[in-house]
N, C-alpha and C positions, 0 to 999 in steps of 0.2 A: 400464630400463623398455622396454616394447614400444612401437613406433611404429605409428600407424594410417594406413591409406590410405582414400581416398574410397570411400563406399559408393554403390550405385545410389540413385536418386531425385534430389531437387533439391539435396542438400547432402551434405557428407562429415563426418568427425569429426577432431578434433585431440586430442592428449593434454593433459589439464588439469594441475592442480598438486596438490601434497601439502598436508596440513593438519597443524597442530600438535595435540597432545593438549591436554586441558584443563589439563594441568600441564606443558606443554612437550613437544617431540618431534615426530614426524611420523606421519600415518596414510596409508592407501592412496591410490593415484592416482585421478583422476576423469576422466570423459570428457564433453566438451561439444561441441555442433555448431559447425562453423567458419563463416566468413563467406560461403559460397556462396549463402545466401539474401541478398536485398537488405536491407541495414541502413540504411535511410533515416531520418534523425532530423528532417528538415525538417517532417514531418507532425505532430510532437508539439506538445502544447499550449504556447503561449508563456508564459513566466514573466512575471507582471504586476508592474508597479511600483505603489506606493501611497504615501499619506501615512501619518500616525501609525497610523491604523486600517488593518489589512491584510485584504484579501480577494483571494485568487488561488491559482494553482497553484504548488506547491513540489515540486521534484524535485532531489535532491542531485546525482545524476550529471549531469544536464543543466546545472545551475548551475555545476558544476565545469568543464564543457567549454564554457561560454558565453564569448564574447569578453571579457566583463568578469569572468570567473570566476577560479578559483584555478589551473587548468591548462588554459587555453583551447586547444581544438583537438587535444589530445593523446590523447583517449580512443580505444580500439579497441572497436567495437560488435559484439556477437555474440549468439548464441542459446543457450539452455539447455533441452533437452528435459526435460519432467517427465511421469512416468507412475506409476501406483499401486504397481508392484513392479518387480523387476529381471529377471523371467523372460523378457521379450520381447527379441528380438535387435535391435540397432541398428547392426550392422556386423561387420567382421572385422579382426583385427590382420594385420600384414604376414606373420606366420608362419602365417596361415591359421586361427588359433584365433578363436573367436566372441567378439564384444564384446556385452555385455548392457547394458541401461539401468542407469544408476547414480544418477539423481536422481528423487526422489519429490515434493518440494515446493520452492517458492521463496518467499522472504519478504523484506520490507524494513521496518525501523523508521525512523520519521521523528522528528527533534527539530526542531520548527519554529523554535525560537529560535536555532539554531546552523546557519545557512545561509551558503554562501560569498558570495552576492550580497545576498539580502534574505529576511527572514522576520519572525516575530513578535519581540517583546521579552520579557524575563524576566517582566514583570508582566501579560502578555496571557493571559487565558483564551481558549479558542477552540472553534469547532465544526468537525467534519469533514463537509463537504457532499457530496463525491464523491471517487472514486478512478478513475484511468485506468491500465490495465495494457497495457504494450507487449508485443506478441506476434506470432507467426506461427502459422498453423494450416493444416496440409496434409491434404487429404481424398482418400482413394483408395477409399472405400467408398460404398455407395449413398446417394443424397441423403436417404433417409428415416431414416438413422442420426442420432440426437441425442446428442451428447456433452455433458457437464456440466462447467462450471468452478465450483469452490467457492472463495469468497473469505471468509476469516476476518479480522475486524478485531481487532487485538491491543491489549490494555490496557497502559497505563503501570504499571510495578511496580518500585519501588525495591528491593524484597526480592530481585529477580532480577538486580540489577546484579552484574557479574563483571569482574574484572581479568584480562586475558589474560597469564599468566605467560610468561616467555621471550621476549617481544617487546621491542624496543628503540625507543622507550620503551614502557612498559606501556599497553595500550589498554583502555578500559572500554567495555562494551556491556551491553545487557539480554538475558538468556537468553530464548529462546522454548522452552517445555517441550513435549515430544512424548510422546504416549501410544501405545506400541507395539502393544498388542493391538487397538486400534481404528483404528490408522494415521491418527490425527487429532492436531491440536494439542490440548494439554491444555485441557479446558473452562474451567478457572479463569483461563486466559490470554486468553479471548475476550470481547469486548464484544458482537459480533453476527456472524452468518454470512449471506452472500448467495449465491445460485446464479444462474448465467447459462447458458442453454441454447445450445450451439454447433451451428449448422447449416451447410449448404452456403453460405449467405450470408456467413458469417464467414470462409470459406476465403481464405487469402492467403499468398503466398510473399514478400511485402514487409512490412516491419515496420509495423504499424498499432496502434491502440488500441481497447480495450474500456472503455466508460465505465459505472461502477456508481454510481448515486445513493445516498448514505448519509445524506441529510437525516433528522433525527429522532434521531440518536445522542445519548447524553448529552453535555452540555457538558464539555469537558476543562479542568481547572484550569491556571492559569498554570504554565509550566515542564514540563508533561507531555509525554511522547512518545506516539506512536500508531503502529500498524503494520498491515501487510497480509500475509497468507499465502495463496498461490495453490496449489490442488490441481486435478488433472485426473481426471475419472471417465469412462472410455470407455463409449460406448453400445453396444459390441459385445463379444463374447467373443473370447478369444485363448488360445493355448497356448504352451508353451516353444519350440516349433519355428517360431513366427511371427516375421516381420520387421515391426517397427513401421511402417516406411515403405512397406509394402504396405497399410497400414491408415490410420487417422487419427492424426495426431501434433500435439501442442500444445507450443509453445516459448515461453519467456519471453525477452523482449529485455533484454539486459544490456550493461553497459559495463565495460571494464577501463581504469581511470582514466588512467594515464600511458602507455598503449600496451601492445603485446603483451609478455608475459614481464617485467612490472614489478609492483612493489607499489603500492598506493594511497598517496596523500599524506594524512597526518593533518591535518585542518583544525581549528584551534582552539588552545587553550593546553595544551601537553603536561603541565604540572604540575597541570592541572585535569582530573580523571578523568571529569567529566561534560560537558566542553566539546565533544566530538565524539561524539555518540551515533548519528549517521546511519550505518547499517550494513545490509548485505543478508545473507541466510542461505540455506542449502541443506540438504535432507535427503538424505543419501547412503544407499547400500545397507546399509552396516554398521549404521547407526543404525536404519534401517527394520526390520531383522531382529534388533535388540538384540544384535548380536555384535561391537560395537566394543570393542576391548580397551584403548582409550586415553582413556576417561572421557567420551565423547560420547553414550553411550546415554541416551535421554531428553531430548535437546536437538537443535535445529537448529544447524548449524555456521555461525558468523558470518564475515564478510569477513576480520576481522583474524586468523583462524586459518590462512588459506591462504597458501602460499608463492608467490613470483613464478611467473607462468604461468597463474594462475587467472583465467578470463575473465569471471566473473559477480560481480565485486566490488560493483557497484551495479546492481541491477535497475531497469529503466525503469518504475517504478511511481510515478505522480504523485498528489499529495494536494491537493485543493482545500480550503483552510482559511479561516475567517473569524474575525478577532479579535472578542471580546465587548467591547462598549463600554457605558458609562453605564447601569447597572441602576437607579440611584436618581434619575433625572431627574424622574420623576413619581411621587408617593406619595399614598396615601389609604387609610384604614381597614386599615392593616397590609398593604397591597399596594404593590408597586413595579413599574414597567414602564419598560423602556429604549427608546431610539430604535432603530428597526429599522436594520439595516446589511446591505447598502448602502442608502443613501437619498440621492437618488431610486433607485427600483428599476425594473428591467425584466424580471427573472426571479425566481429564488429570493432571498428576503431573510429575515434571521433576527431574531426579536424575543425579548428576554430579559425574564423577569419573576421576581418573588420573592413568597413568602407567609410571613408571620410566624406564622400559625396554619393548621391544616388546613382544607381545603374539600372538601365532598363532590361538588361540581360546578364545574369550571373550564372556561371556554370563551373563545376569542378571536373576537370578532365584528368583521367588516370592513364598513364602510358608506361610501357616497359622500357628496358634500357635501349632497345632499338628504335624507340620513338613510336611504336605501334600503339594506337588508342585501344585501351582495354575496357574502359567504362567512362560514360559521361553522365554526371548527375546535374540536371538542370535545376537551378534555384529560382528562376524567374526574375521578376523585378524586385529590387531591394532598396530600401531607404538607407541613409547613413546609419551605421550601428554595428553591433557585435553579433555574430551568428555562429552556429555550429552545424556541421553536416556529418551524418554517420555513413561510413563506408564499410560494406561487408566484403572482407577479403577471404572468406572461407573457401571460395572456389578459385582463388588465384594460386598459381604455382609458386613455390618458394623462390625468392629472389629479390632483386632490387627494382623499385618502381619510383616514378615521379608523380606527384599530383600538382596540377596547375589551376589556380583560380583565374578564370577568364571573365573580364567585365568590359564595359564600354570605355573604362579608364585605362585599360591595359591588362597585364597579367603578371602573376608572380608564382614561382614554382618552388617546391620542396621535395626532398627525397624521403622515401620510407622503405621498410623492409618487411617481407612476408616470410614467416617460418611455418613449418608443418610439424 
């Protein structure tokens, strides 16, 4: 294999690892940025402790490297450039040949019940409230250029579970399907898509986070996984003779769990194929152009496929999740409403409710102790089922409030508290 030397700009490149085929074997080398960018992890969101009900940030890579984690302090943190295609230059090999971009997307799947330190339990349904993406963003073009980050939220799907053959032991993961003509994750895999406009204000050569609020996504059933896929859309034109690092470049922050040139440690019960579903993914050139000869066309390639030396084993993508509690605490007229969580609240709090029959108009009405209406959240027409709604109490004064679920069938009310 060819070795690389540092390119101009603020970082260089190192040789990545090979990957197995979907049926065993090896595919082509990969290139990832090395650690010349500042890889500070201290700025990332602290993992929260909790009681039986959980509300906090989950990040598999950071929990593994936590002092109380599975492999504390061993991780090697690095960056992975993502760009829509491979035609742009990202450096040269030592023999003078040109190195082109080889990564188009980065993704992570989270299994909240299988965390090294803390997470949900098997019986917890949950909501995804926010995601935080660790990144660096280098700008060399005019300040008026606006690049776009595209964030796909990936569904749980048992039909896409796959056992990695040839690994010892076999690792199970959930495939993320890729549609080559559109250069997008397959639509049936996606719950929702968010866009974030990158400007000069986001520019950084030090690892930082972009926060995406995802309140309002469908509630996830107990035991479900959920994922994030990140894509970069440049706001400028480019040609095959251009160097990316004379332009604007976006890089995803990642961890190699046990240090450089090592494999990750499987966390969980090896005999249980679903006990460690936490896994990151990359979309390489061969899959992007549908020319992979080893079975990966149509799929992002998971952590478990890569041989030692792959530095993007676990992307620093954090998930804020809240477990769903007590839907049947208050019932009336075929309605049920649960206690908000967290309670007391100081910011976003989640309220769960259920309907036994359809209602053409559903709303959540928040009132203070005098009966004054503070906020109305219209939910529209709802079929029978279980739902959740997010309430932002950050602008409420400290005190006692009521929330009332109003429907065609009647109403039901519960009390909650706001603290500052």
